[in-house]
MARVO-436898 format. One record per atom (N, C-alpha, C): residue number from 0; atom name; x, y, z. Coordinates in steps of 0.05 Angstrom, whole numbers, always signed. Atoms other than C-alpha are relative to their C-alpha. Layout:
<sites>
<site num="NUM" atomo="CA" east="X" north="Y" up="Z"/>
...
</sites>
This chain:
<sites>
<site num="0" atomo="N" east="+16" north="-23" up="+0"/>
<site num="0" atomo="CA" east="+0" north="+0" up="+0"/>
<site num="0" atomo="C" east="+17" north="+25" up="+0"/>
<site num="1" atomo="N" east="-16" north="-26" up="+1"/>
<site num="1" atomo="CA" east="+24" north="+71" up="-13"/>
<site num="1" atomo="C" east="-12" north="+20" up="+20"/>
<site num="2" atomo="N" east="+11" north="-19" up="-17"/>
<site num="2" atomo="CA" east="+14" north="+133" up="+27"/>
<site num="2" atomo="C" east="-24" north="+13" up="-12"/>
<site num="3" atomo="N" east="+24" north="-9" up="+12"/>
<site num="3" atomo="CA" east="-42" north="+149" up="-22"/>
<site num="3" atomo="C" east="-22" north="-20" up="+1"/>
<site num="4" atomo="N" east="+20" north="+20" up="-4"/>
<site num="4" atomo="CA" east="-81" north="+88" up="-2"/>
<site num="4" atomo="C" east="-26" north="+11" up="+11"/>
<site num="5" atomo="N" east="+26" north="-11" up="-8"/>
<site num="5" atomo="CA" east="-156" north="+100" up="+9"/>
<site num="5" atomo="C" east="-11" north="-19" up="+22"/>
<site num="6" atomo="N" east="+14" north="+17" up="-20"/>
<site num="6" atomo="CA" east="-187" north="+76" up="+74"/>
<site num="6" atomo="C" east="-27" north="-9" up="-9"/>
<site num="7" atomo="N" east="+27" north="+12" up="+8"/>
<site num="7" atomo="CA" east="-250" north="+33" up="+67"/>
<site num="7" atomo="C" east="-21" north="+21" up="+4"/>
<site num="8" atomo="N" east="+21" north="-20" up="-3"/>
<site num="8" atomo="CA" east="-290" north="+91" up="+95"/>
<site num="8" atomo="C" east="-4" north="+20" up="-22"/>
<site num="9" atomo="N" east="+3" north="-17" up="+23"/>
<site num="9" atomo="CA" east="-279" north="+129" up="+31"/>
<site num="9" atomo="C" east="-12" north="-14" up="-25"/>
<site num="10" atomo="N" east="+14" north="+15" up="+23"/>
<site num="10" atomo="CA" east="-316" north="+77" up="-12"/>
<site num="10" atomo="C" east="-21" north="+17" up="-13"/>
<site num="11" atomo="N" east="+22" north="-17" up="+13"/>
<site num="11" atomo="CA" east="-372" north="+127" up="-23"/>
<site num="11" atomo="C" east="+12" north="+20" up="-20"/>
<site num="12" atomo="N" east="-14" north="-19" up="+17"/>
<site num="12" atomo="CA" east="-323" north="+177" up="-54"/>
<site num="12" atomo="C" east="+8" north="-14" up="-27"/>
<site num="13" atomo="N" east="-6" north="+15" up="+24"/>
<site num="13" atomo="CA" east="-297" north="+124" up="-102"/>
<site num="13" atomo="C" east="-23" north="-7" up="-16"/>
<site num="14" atomo="N" east="+24" north="+7" up="+16"/>
<site num="14" atomo="CA" east="-367" north="+103" up="-120"/>
<site num="14" atomo="C" east="-12" north="+24" up="-14"/>
<site num="15" atomo="N" east="+10" north="-24" up="+13"/>
<site num="15" atomo="CA" east="-387" north="+174" up="-136"/>
<site num="15" atomo="C" east="+17" north="+7" up="-26"/>
<site num="16" atomo="N" east="-18" north="-4" up="+24"/>
<site num="16" atomo="CA" east="-326" north="+182" up="-184"/>
<site num="16" atomo="C" east="-7" north="-21" up="-20"/>
<site num="17" atomo="N" east="+5" north="+22" up="+18"/>
<site num="17" atomo="CA" east="-341" north="+114" up="-214"/>
<site num="17" atomo="C" east="-28" north="+4" up="-14"/>
<site num="18" atomo="N" east="+27" north="-6" up="+12"/>
<site num="18" atomo="CA" east="-415" north="+133" up="-225"/>
<site num="18" atomo="C" east="+1" north="+23" up="-20"/>
<site num="19" atomo="N" east="-3" north="-23" up="+19"/>
<site num="19" atomo="CA" east="-393" north="+197" up="-260"/>
<site num="19" atomo="C" east="+12" north="-10" up="-25"/>
<site num="20" atomo="N" east="-16" north="+8" up="+23"/>
<site num="20" atomo="CA" east="-347" north="+159" up="-307"/>
<site num="20" atomo="C" east="-12" north="-23" up="-15"/>
<site num="21" atomo="N" east="+10" north="+23" up="+13"/>
<site num="21" atomo="CA" east="-388" north="+98" up="-324"/>
<site num="21" atomo="C" east="-30" north="+2" up="-4"/>
<site num="22" atomo="N" east="+29" north="+1" up="+4"/>
<site num="22" atomo="CA" east="-457" north="+83" up="-351"/>
<site num="22" atomo="C" east="-12" north="-16" up="+23"/>
<site num="23" atomo="N" east="+13" north="+13" up="-23"/>
<site num="23" atomo="CA" east="-508" north="+57" up="-301"/>
<site num="23" atomo="C" east="+5" north="-31" up="+2"/>
<site num="24" atomo="N" east="-5" north="+29" up="-1"/>
<site num="24" atomo="CA" east="-497" north="-16" up="-320"/>
<site num="24" atomo="C" east="+27" north="-9" up="+8"/>
<site num="25" atomo="N" east="-28" north="+7" up="-7"/>
<site num="25" atomo="CA" east="-423" north="-13" up="-308"/>
<site num="25" atomo="C" east="+9" north="+15" up="+27"/>
<site num="26" atomo="N" east="-8" north="-13" up="-24"/>
<site num="26" atomo="CA" east="-423" north="+29" up="-244"/>
<site num="26" atomo="C" east="+2" north="-19" up="+24"/>
<site num="27" atomo="N" east="-2" north="+16" up="-24"/>
<site num="27" atomo="CA" east="-399" north="+0" up="-178"/>
<site num="27" atomo="C" east="-7" north="+19" up="+23"/>
<site num="28" atomo="N" east="+8" north="-17" up="-22"/>
<site num="28" atomo="CA" east="-430" north="+26" up="-114"/>
<site num="28" atomo="C" east="+18" north="-2" up="+24"/>
<site num="29" atomo="N" east="-17" north="-1" up="-23"/>
<site num="29" atomo="CA" east="-401" north="+39" up="-46"/>
<site num="29" atomo="C" east="+3" north="-27" up="+14"/>
<site num="30" atomo="N" east="-4" north="+28" up="-12"/>
<site num="30" atomo="CA" east="-415" north="-32" up="-22"/>
<site num="30" atomo="C" east="+21" north="-16" up="-15"/>
<site num="31" atomo="N" east="-19" north="+16" up="+16"/>
<site num="31" atomo="CA" east="-377" north="-62" up="-81"/>
<site num="31" atomo="C" east="+28" north="+12" up="+7"/>
<site num="32" atomo="N" east="-28" north="-13" up="-7"/>
<site num="32" atomo="CA" east="-319" north="-12" up="-67"/>
<site num="32" atomo="C" east="+11" north="-10" up="+26"/>
<site num="33" atomo="N" east="-9" north="+9" up="-26"/>
<site num="33" atomo="CA" east="-317" north="-31" up="+6"/>
<site num="33" atomo="C" east="+9" north="-29" up="-2"/>
<site num="34" atomo="N" east="-9" north="+29" up="+3"/>
<site num="34" atomo="CA" east="-314" north="-106" up="-13"/>
<site num="34" atomo="C" east="+26" north="-3" up="-14"/>
<site num="35" atomo="N" east="-26" north="+1" up="+15"/>
<site num="35" atomo="CA" east="-257" north="-94" up="-61"/>
<site num="35" atomo="C" east="+22" north="+10" up="+18"/>
<site num="36" atomo="N" east="-22" north="-11" up="-17"/>
<site num="36" atomo="CA" east="-218" north="-50" up="-11"/>
<site num="36" atomo="C" east="+7" north="-20" up="+22"/>
<site num="37" atomo="N" east="-5" north="+19" up="-22"/>
<site num="37" atomo="CA" east="-224" north="-107" up="+41"/>
<site num="37" atomo="C" east="+17" north="-24" up="-11"/>
<site num="38" atomo="N" east="-15" north="+24" up="+11"/>
<site num="38" atomo="CA" east="-189" north="-157" up="-6"/>
<site num="38" atomo="C" east="+30" north="+4" up="+5"/>
<site num="39" atomo="N" east="-30" north="+0" up="-4"/>
<site num="39" atomo="CA" east="-116" north="-175" up="+8"/>
<site num="39" atomo="C" east="+14" north="+11" up="-25"/>
<site num="40" atomo="N" east="-16" north="-9" up="+21"/>
<site num="40" atomo="CA" east="-66" north="-138" up="-36"/>
<site num="40" atomo="C" east="-12" north="+22" up="-16"/>
<site num="41" atomo="N" east="+12" north="-22" up="+15"/>
<site num="41" atomo="CA" east="-114" north="-84" up="-60"/>
<site num="41" atomo="C" east="+12" north="+27" up="+9"/>
<site num="42" atomo="N" east="-8" north="-28" up="-6"/>
<site num="42" atomo="CA" east="-88" north="-12" up="-65"/>
<site num="42" atomo="C" east="-15" north="+18" up="-19"/>
<site num="43" atomo="N" east="+13" north="-20" up="+15"/>
<site num="43" atomo="CA" east="-118" north="+51" up="-91"/>
<site num="43" atomo="C" east="+17" north="+26" up="+0"/>
<site num="44" atomo="N" east="-15" north="-26" up="+4"/>
<site num="44" atomo="CA" east="-83" north="+114" up="-119"/>
<site num="44" atomo="C" east="-22" north="+20" up="-9"/>
<site num="45" atomo="N" east="+17" north="-23" up="+6"/>
<site num="45" atomo="CA" east="-119" north="+180" up="-122"/>
<site num="45" atomo="C" east="+13" north="+20" up="-19"/>
<site num="46" atomo="N" east="-9" north="-23" up="+17"/>
<site num="46" atomo="CA" east="-113" north="+235" up="-174"/>
<site num="46" atomo="C" east="-4" north="+25" up="+17"/>
<site num="47" atomo="N" east="+1" north="-25" up="-16"/>
<site num="47" atomo="CA" east="-96" north="+296" up="-132"/>
<site num="47" atomo="C" east="+22" north="+18" up="-9"/>
<site num="48" atomo="N" east="-23" north="-17" up="+7"/>
<site num="48" atomo="CA" east="-54" north="+356" up="-146"/>
<site num="48" atomo="C" east="-10" north="+28" up="-6"/>
<site num="49" atomo="N" east="+5" north="-28" up="+6"/>
<site num="49" atomo="CA" east="-48" north="+429" up="-162"/>
<site num="49" atomo="C" east="-18" north="+3" up="-25"/>
<site num="50" atomo="N" east="+16" north="-7" up="+22"/>
<site num="50" atomo="CA" east="-103" north="+455" up="-206"/>
<site num="50" atomo="C" east="-23" north="-20" up="-6"/>
<site num="51" atomo="N" east="+21" north="+20" up="+3"/>
<site num="51" atomo="CA" east="-149" north="+394" up="-199"/>
<site num="51" atomo="C" east="-16" north="+0" up="+26"/>
<site num="52" atomo="N" east="+14" north="+3" up="-26"/>
<site num="52" atomo="CA" east="-205" north="+380" up="-149"/>
<site num="52" atomo="C" east="+13" north="-19" up="+19"/>
<site num="53" atomo="N" east="-14" north="+19" up="-20"/>
<site num="53" atomo="CA" east="-188" north="+343" up="-86"/>
<site num="53" atomo="C" east="+1" north="-28" up="-9"/>
<site num="54" atomo="N" east="-4" north="+26" up="+12"/>
<site num="54" atomo="CA" east="-201" north="+277" up="-120"/>
<site num="54" atomo="C" east="-17" north="+0" up="-27"/>
<site num="55" atomo="N" east="+13" north="+0" up="+26"/>
<site num="55" atomo="CA" east="-216" north="+275" up="-196"/>
<site num="55" atomo="C" east="+1" north="-27" up="-12"/>
<site num="56" atomo="N" east="-1" north="+26" up="+11"/>
<site num="56" atomo="CA" east="-200" north="+202" up="-207"/>
<site num="56" atomo="C" east="+14" north="-17" up="+19"/>
<site num="57" atomo="N" east="-14" north="+20" up="-15"/>
<site num="57" atomo="CA" east="-173" north="+138" up="-180"/>
<site num="57" atomo="C" east="+6" north="-25" up="-17"/>
<site num="58" atomo="N" east="-5" north="+25" up="+13"/>
<site num="58" atomo="CA" east="-143" north="+72" up="-200"/>
<site num="58" atomo="C" east="+3" north="-21" up="+24"/>
<site num="59" atomo="N" east="-1" north="+19" up="-20"/>
<site num="59" atomo="CA" east="-153" north="+8" up="-158"/>
<site num="59" atomo="C" east="+12" north="-25" up="-12"/>
<site num="60" atomo="N" east="-12" north="+25" up="+11"/>
<site num="60" atomo="CA" east="-110" north="-53" up="-167"/>
<site num="60" atomo="C" east="+6" north="-20" up="+23"/>
<site num="61" atomo="N" east="-6" north="+21" up="-20"/>
<site num="61" atomo="CA" east="-92" north="-117" up="-132"/>
<site num="61" atomo="C" east="+25" north="-15" up="-8"/>
<site num="62" atomo="N" east="-26" north="+15" up="+4"/>
<site num="62" atomo="CA" east="-24" north="-150" up="-124"/>
<site num="62" atomo="C" east="-3" north="-27" up="+13"/>
<site num="63" atomo="N" east="-1" north="+27" up="-9"/>
<site num="63" atomo="CA" east="-19" north="-225" up="-116"/>
<site num="63" atomo="C" east="+25" north="-14" up="-10"/>
<site num="64" atomo="N" east="-24" north="+11" up="+7"/>
<site num="64" atomo="CA" east="+50" north="-254" up="-114"/>
<site num="64" atomo="C" east="+14" north="+18" up="-20"/>
<site num="65" atomo="N" east="-12" north="-17" up="+19"/>
<site num="65" atomo="CA" east="+84" north="-229" up="-178"/>
<site num="65" atomo="C" east="-17" north="+10" up="-23"/>
<site num="66" atomo="N" east="+19" north="-11" up="+19"/>
<site num="66" atomo="CA" east="+22" north="-210" up="-215"/>
<site num="66" atomo="C" east="-17" north="+22" up="+12"/>
<site num="67" atomo="N" east="+17" north="-20" up="-7"/>
<site num="67" atomo="CA" east="-24" north="-151" up="-210"/>
<site num="67" atomo="C" east="-23" north="+3" up="-19"/>
<site num="68" atomo="N" east="+21" north="-3" up="+17"/>
<site num="68" atomo="CA" east="-91" north="-134" up="-238"/>
<site num="68" atomo="C" east="-13" north="+27" up="+7"/>
<site num="69" atomo="N" east="+14" north="-25" up="-3"/>
<site num="69" atomo="CA" east="-124" north="-67" up="-248"/>
<site num="69" atomo="C" east="-31" north="-7" up="+2"/>
<site num="70" atomo="N" east="+28" north="+9" up="-5"/>
<site num="70" atomo="CA" east="-194" north="-77" up="-217"/>
<site num="70" atomo="C" east="-19" north="+21" up="-11"/>
<site num="71" atomo="N" east="+16" north="-22" up="+12"/>
<site num="71" atomo="CA" east="-223" north="-10" up="-237"/>
<site num="71" atomo="C" east="+16" north="+26" up="-1"/>
<site num="72" atomo="N" east="-16" north="-24" up="+5"/>
<site num="72" atomo="CA" east="-200" north="+58" up="-260"/>
<site num="72" atomo="C" east="-20" north="+21" up="-10"/>
<site num="73" atomo="N" east="+19" north="-20" up="+7"/>
<site num="73" atomo="CA" east="-242" north="+122" up="-265"/>
<site num="73" atomo="C" east="+11" north="+28" up="+4"/>
<site num="74" atomo="N" east="-6" north="-29" up="-2"/>
<site num="74" atomo="CA" east="-231" north="+195" up="-280"/>
<site num="74" atomo="C" east="-25" north="+15" up="-5"/>
<site num="75" atomo="N" east="+24" north="-16" up="+3"/>
<site num="75" atomo="CA" east="-288" north="+245" up="-271"/>
<site num="75" atomo="C" east="+1" north="+11" up="-29"/>
<site num="76" atomo="N" east="+0" north="-10" up="+28"/>
<site num="76" atomo="CA" east="-310" north="+263" up="-342"/>
<site num="76" atomo="C" east="+8" north="+29" up="-3"/>
<site num="77" atomo="N" east="-7" north="-28" up="+1"/>
<site num="77" atomo="CA" east="-301" north="+336" up="-327"/>
<site num="77" atomo="C" east="+29" north="+4" up="-1"/>
<site num="78" atomo="N" east="-29" north="-2" up="-1"/>
<site num="78" atomo="CA" east="-226" north="+322" up="-320"/>
<site num="78" atomo="C" east="+13" north="-18" up="-18"/>
<site num="79" atomo="N" east="-11" north="+18" up="+19"/>
<site num="79" atomo="CA" east="-216" north="+271" up="-374"/>
<site num="79" atomo="C" east="+14" north="+15" up="-23"/>
<site num="80" atomo="N" east="-14" north="-13" up="+22"/>
<site num="80" atomo="CA" east="-168" north="+286" up="-431"/>
<site num="80" atomo="C" east="+22" north="+19" up="+8"/>
<site num="81" atomo="N" east="-21" north="-18" up="-11"/>
<site num="81" atomo="CA" east="-118" north="+324" up="-386"/>
<site num="81" atomo="C" east="+23" north="-15" up="+10"/>
<site num="82" atomo="N" east="-23" north="+15" up="-8"/>
<site num="82" atomo="CA" east="-69" north="+268" up="-373"/>
<site num="82" atomo="C" east="-1" north="-11" up="+28"/>
<site num="83" atomo="N" east="+4" north="+10" up="-28"/>
<site num="83" atomo="CA" east="-98" north="+249" up="-305"/>
<site num="83" atomo="C" east="+1" north="-30" up="+0"/>
<site num="84" atomo="N" east="+0" north="+29" up="+2"/>
<site num="84" atomo="CA" east="-111" north="+177" up="-327"/>
<site num="84" atomo="C" east="+27" north="-11" up="-6"/>
<site num="85" atomo="N" east="-27" north="+10" up="+8"/>
<site num="85" atomo="CA" east="-43" north="+170" up="-358"/>
<site num="85" atomo="C" east="+18" north="+1" up="+24"/>
<site num="86" atomo="N" east="-15" north="-3" up="-24"/>
<site num="86" atomo="CA" east="-11" north="+195" up="-293"/>
<site num="86" atomo="C" east="-7" north="-20" up="+20"/>
<site num="87" atomo="N" east="+7" north="+19" up="-20"/>
<site num="87" atomo="CA" east="-52" north="+149" up="-249"/>
<site num="87" atomo="C" east="+9" north="-29" up="-9"/>
<site num="88" atomo="N" east="-10" north="+27" up="+9"/>
<site num="88" atomo="CA" east="-35" north="+88" up="-294"/>
<site num="88" atomo="C" east="+30" north="-2" up="+4"/>
<site num="89" atomo="N" east="-30" north="+1" up="-5"/>
<site num="89" atomo="CA" east="+39" north="+105" up="-290"/>
<site num="89" atomo="C" east="+8" north="-3" up="+29"/>
<site num="90" atomo="N" east="-5" north="+5" up="-28"/>
<site num="90" atomo="CA" east="+37" north="+111" up="-216"/>
<site num="90" atomo="C" east="-7" north="-28" up="+9"/>
<site num="91" atomo="N" east="+8" north="+27" up="-6"/>
<site num="91" atomo="CA" east="+0" north="+45" up="-212"/>
<site num="91" atomo="C" east="+23" north="-20" up="-8"/>
<site num="92" atomo="N" east="-21" north="+18" up="+9"/>
<site num="92" atomo="CA" east="+54" north="+11" up="-253"/>
<site num="92" atomo="C" east="+24" north="+2" up="+17"/>
<site num="93" atomo="N" east="-23" north="-4" up="-19"/>
<site num="93" atomo="CA" east="+107" north="+41" up="-209"/>
<site num="93" atomo="C" east="-4" north="-14" up="+26"/>
<site num="94" atomo="N" east="+8" north="+13" up="-27"/>
<site num="94" atomo="CA" east="+72" north="+18" up="-146"/>
<site num="94" atomo="C" east="+3" north="-31" up="-3"/>
<site num="95" atomo="N" east="-2" north="+29" up="+5"/>
<site num="95" atomo="CA" east="+67" north="-53" up="-176"/>
<site num="95" atomo="C" east="+28" north="-9" up="-2"/>
<site num="96" atomo="N" east="-29" north="+7" up="+3"/>
<site num="96" atomo="CA" east="+141" north="-54" up="-195"/>
<site num="96" atomo="C" east="+13" north="-1" up="+27"/>
<site num="97" atomo="N" east="-11" north="+0" up="-27"/>
<site num="97" atomo="CA" east="+158" north="-34" up="-123"/>
<site num="97" atomo="C" east="-8" north="-23" up="+16"/>
<site num="98" atomo="N" east="+10" north="+25" up="-13"/>
<site num="98" atomo="CA" east="+116" north="-93" up="-100"/>
<site num="98" atomo="C" east="+11" north="-26" up="-11"/>
<site num="99" atomo="N" east="-12" north="+23" up="+12"/>
<site num="99" atomo="CA" east="+156" north="-140" up="-143"/>
<site num="99" atomo="C" east="-17" north="-14" up="-21"/>
<site num="100" atomo="N" east="+17" north="+11" up="+21"/>
<site num="100" atomo="CA" east="+103" north="-151" up="-196"/>
<site num="100" atomo="C" east="+15" north="-2" up="-26"/>
<site num="101" atomo="N" east="-11" north="+5" up="+26"/>
<site num="101" atomo="CA" east="+125" north="-180" up="-262"/>
<site num="101" atomo="C" east="-19" north="+5" up="-23"/>
<site num="102" atomo="N" east="+20" north="-3" up="+21"/>
<site num="102" atomo="CA" east="+60" north="-174" up="-301"/>
<site num="102" atomo="C" east="-25" north="+13" up="+11"/>
<site num="103" atomo="N" east="+25" north="-13" up="-6"/>
<site num="103" atomo="CA" east="-1" north="-129" up="-298"/>
<site num="103" atomo="C" east="-22" north="-7" up="-19"/>
<site num="104" atomo="N" east="+22" north="+7" up="+17"/>
<site num="104" atomo="CA" east="-68" north="-150" up="-325"/>
<site num="104" atomo="C" east="-24" north="+20" up="+5"/>
<site num="105" atomo="N" east="+25" north="-14" up="-2"/>
<site num="105" atomo="CA" east="-135" north="-116" up="-338"/>
<site num="105" atomo="C" east="-19" north="-10" up="-20"/>
<site num="106" atomo="N" east="+20" north="+3" up="+22"/>
<site num="106" atomo="CA" east="-200" north="-122" up="-375"/>
<site num="106" atomo="C" east="-11" north="+26" up="-6"/>
<site num="107" atomo="N" east="+11" north="-24" up="+10"/>
<site num="107" atomo="CA" east="-229" north="-67" up="-415"/>
<site num="107" atomo="C" east="-20" north="-6" up="-22"/>
<site num="108" atomo="N" east="+22" north="+5" up="+20"/>
<site num="108" atomo="CA" east="-293" north="-63" up="-457"/>
<site num="108" atomo="C" east="+13" north="+4" up="-28"/>
<site num="109" atomo="N" east="-12" north="+0" up="+27"/>
<site num="109" atomo="CA" east="-275" north="-78" up="-530"/>
<site num="109" atomo="C" east="-8" north="+27" up="-15"/>
<site num="110" atomo="N" east="+9" north="-25" up="+14"/>
<site num="110" atomo="CA" east="-313" north="-14" up="-551"/>
<site num="110" atomo="C" east="+9" north="+25" up="+15"/>
<site num="111" atomo="N" east="-9" north="-23" up="-14"/>
<site num="111" atomo="CA" east="-278" north="+31" up="-502"/>
<site num="111" atomo="C" east="+26" north="+11" up="-13"/>
<site num="112" atomo="N" east="-23" north="-7" up="+17"/>
<site num="112" atomo="CA" east="-233" north="+64" up="-553"/>
<site num="112" atomo="C" east="+20" north="+18" up="+15"/>
<site num="113" atomo="N" east="-18" north="-18" up="-15"/>
<site num="113" atomo="CA" east="-204" north="+117" up="-506"/>
<site num="113" atomo="C" east="+18" north="-16" up="+19"/>
<site num="114" atomo="N" east="-14" north="+15" up="-19"/>
<site num="114" atomo="CA" east="-185" north="+67" up="-453"/>
<site num="114" atomo="C" east="+20" north="-19" up="-15"/>
<site num="115" atomo="N" east="-18" north="+18" up="+13"/>
<site num="115" atomo="CA" east="-156" north="+19" up="-504"/>
<site num="115" atomo="C" east="+25" north="+16" up="-12"/>
<site num="116" atomo="N" east="-23" north="-17" up="+9"/>
<site num="116" atomo="CA" east="-113" north="+75" up="-532"/>
<site num="116" atomo="C" east="+19" north="+6" up="+22"/>
<site num="117" atomo="N" east="-17" north="-5" up="-24"/>
<site num="117" atomo="CA" east="-87" north="+93" up="-463"/>
<site num="117" atomo="C" east="+16" north="-24" up="+7"/>
<site num="118" atomo="N" east="-15" north="+26" up="-8"/>
<site num="118" atomo="CA" east="-70" north="+21" up="-447"/>
<site num="118" atomo="C" east="+22" north="-7" up="-21"/>
<site num="119" atomo="N" east="-19" north="+7" up="+21"/>
<site num="119" atomo="CA" east="-37" north="+9" up="-514"/>
<site num="119" atomo="C" east="+24" north="+19" up="+2"/>
<site num="120" atomo="N" east="-21" north="-19" up="-3"/>
<site num="120" atomo="CA" east="+4" north="+73" up="-505"/>
<site num="120" atomo="C" east="+18" north="-6" up="+24"/>
<site num="121" atomo="N" east="-16" north="+7" up="-24"/>
<site num="121" atomo="CA" east="+26" north="+47" up="-437"/>
<site num="121" atomo="C" east="+14" north="-27" up="-2"/>
<site num="122" atomo="N" east="-14" north="+25" up="+5"/>
<site num="122" atomo="CA" east="+52" north="-17" up="-467"/>
<site num="122" atomo="C" east="-17" north="-26" up="+5"/>
<site num="123" atomo="N" east="+16" north="+23" up="-5"/>
<site num="123" atomo="CA" east="-6" north="-64" up="-452"/>
<site num="123" atomo="C" east="-8" north="-12" up="-29"/>
<site num="124" atomo="N" east="+8" north="+14" up="+26"/>
<site num="124" atomo="CA" east="-24" north="-116" up="-508"/>
<site num="124" atomo="C" east="-24" north="-18" up="+7"/>
<site num="125" atomo="N" east="+23" north="+18" up="-3"/>
<site num="125" atomo="CA" east="-87" north="-155" up="-518"/>
<site num="125" atomo="C" east="+9" north="-30" up="-1"/>
<site num="126" atomo="N" east="-8" north="+29" up="-2"/>
<site num="126" atomo="CA" east="-77" north="-228" up="-496"/>
<site num="126" atomo="C" east="-25" north="-18" up="-1"/>
<site num="127" atomo="N" east="+24" north="+17" up="+2"/>
<site num="127" atomo="CA" east="-149" north="-252" up="-500"/>
<site num="127" atomo="C" east="-25" north="+17" up="-1"/>
<site num="128" atomo="N" east="+25" north="-13" up="+0"/>
<site num="128" atomo="CA" east="-222" north="-235" up="-505"/>
<site num="128" atomo="C" east="-20" north="-16" up="+16"/>
<site num="129" atomo="N" east="+21" north="+13" up="-15"/>
<site num="129" atomo="CA" east="-277" north="-251" up="-456"/>
<site num="129" atomo="C" east="-27" north="+7" up="-12"/>
<site num="130" atomo="N" east="+24" north="-7" up="+14"/>
<site num="130" atomo="CA" east="-341" north="-256" up="-495"/>
<site num="130" atomo="C" east="-23" north="+6" up="+20"/>
<site num="131" atomo="N" east="+23" north="-7" up="-16"/>
<site num="131" atomo="CA" east="-403" north="-222" up="-465"/>
<site num="131" atomo="C" east="+7" north="+2" up="+30"/>
<site num="132" atomo="N" east="-9" north="-3" up="-28"/>
<site num="132" atomo="CA" east="-364" north="-205" up="-402"/>
<site num="132" atomo="C" east="-14" north="+19" up="+17"/>
<site num="133" atomo="N" east="+11" north="-22" up="-15"/>
<site num="133" atomo="CA" east="-399" north="-143" up="-382"/>
<site num="133" atomo="C" east="-31" north="-4" up="+2"/>
<site num="134" atomo="N" east="+28" north="+3" up="-3"/>
<site num="134" atomo="CA" east="-472" north="-138" up="-357"/>
<site num="134" atomo="C" east="-18" north="+7" up="-25"/>
<site num="135" atomo="N" east="+15" north="-7" up="+24"/>
<site num="135" atomo="CA" east="-494" north="-105" up="-422"/>
<site num="135" atomo="C" east="+6" north="-18" up="-24"/>
<site num="136" atomo="N" east="-7" north="+18" up="+22"/>
<site num="136" atomo="CA" east="-464" north="-163" up="-463"/>
<site num="136" atomo="C" east="+24" north="+7" up="-15"/>
<site num="137" atomo="N" east="-24" north="-6" up="+14"/>
<site num="137" atomo="CA" east="-402" north="-127" up="-486"/>
<site num="137" atomo="C" east="+23" north="-19" up="+5"/>
<site num="138" atomo="N" east="-25" north="+16" up="-4"/>
<site num="138" atomo="CA" east="-337" north="-165" up="-496"/>
<site num="138" atomo="C" east="+21" north="+16" up="+14"/>
<site num="139" atomo="N" east="-21" north="-12" up="-12"/>
<site num="139" atomo="CA" east="-278" north="-151" up="-456"/>
<site num="139" atomo="C" east="+26" north="-10" up="-12"/>
<site num="140" atomo="N" east="-28" north="+6" up="+9"/>
<site num="140" atomo="CA" east="-205" north="-148" up="-482"/>
<site num="140" atomo="C" east="+15" north="-5" up="+26"/>
<site num="141" atomo="N" east="-19" north="+4" up="-22"/>
<site num="141" atomo="CA" east="-157" north="-180" up="-432"/>
<site num="141" atomo="C" east="+25" north="+10" up="-9"/>
<site num="142" atomo="N" east="-24" north="-12" up="+8"/>
<site num="142" atomo="CA" east="-94" north="-140" up="-433"/>
<site num="142" atomo="C" east="+21" north="-5" up="+20"/>
<site num="143" atomo="N" east="-21" north="+5" up="-18"/>
<site num="143" atomo="CA" east="-25" north="-152" up="-403"/>
<site num="143" atomo="C" east="+25" north="+19" up="-7"/>
<site num="144" atomo="N" east="-26" north="-16" up="+4"/>
<site num="144" atomo="CA" east="+39" north="-112" up="-393"/>
<site num="144" atomo="C" east="+21" north="-12" up="+19"/>
<site num="145" atomo="N" east="-23" north="+8" up="-17"/>
<site num="145" atomo="CA" east="+105" north="-137" up="-368"/>
<site num="145" atomo="C" east="+10" north="+25" up="+13"/>
<site num="146" atomo="N" east="-9" north="-24" up="-16"/>
<site num="146" atomo="CA" east="+133" north="-92" up="-314"/>
<site num="146" atomo="C" east="+30" north="-2" up="+0"/>
</sites>
């Protein structure tokens, strides 16, 4: 965990950001956030800094042995396109490397062009597809990056 780790009591904050960034069928509520935060190896990094609101985004990941997985990642739409997501992803990869992670995985909707572009630019490659993975029936690309 980093000094930017979010205590479980802030699950409502994470759920609000998530709700702003995702359509209703893809949103995770505070109860889901609390459950994820309680899992071993989970860490959260917040987008905070000069010129942005107190928390404009976050990334949540889980480390298990030498692998990590991005569980969810959201930037408030009012702040998208300003490099916040790229910075969060970079910090997450750095945190995983410090934890001894060799590979990072994630799932992303096949039609989420912006996210796919961000992940490709960060060195992730598609290693599989999960058909009808999301509640709306969308496919998920499974992506991986060596650390």
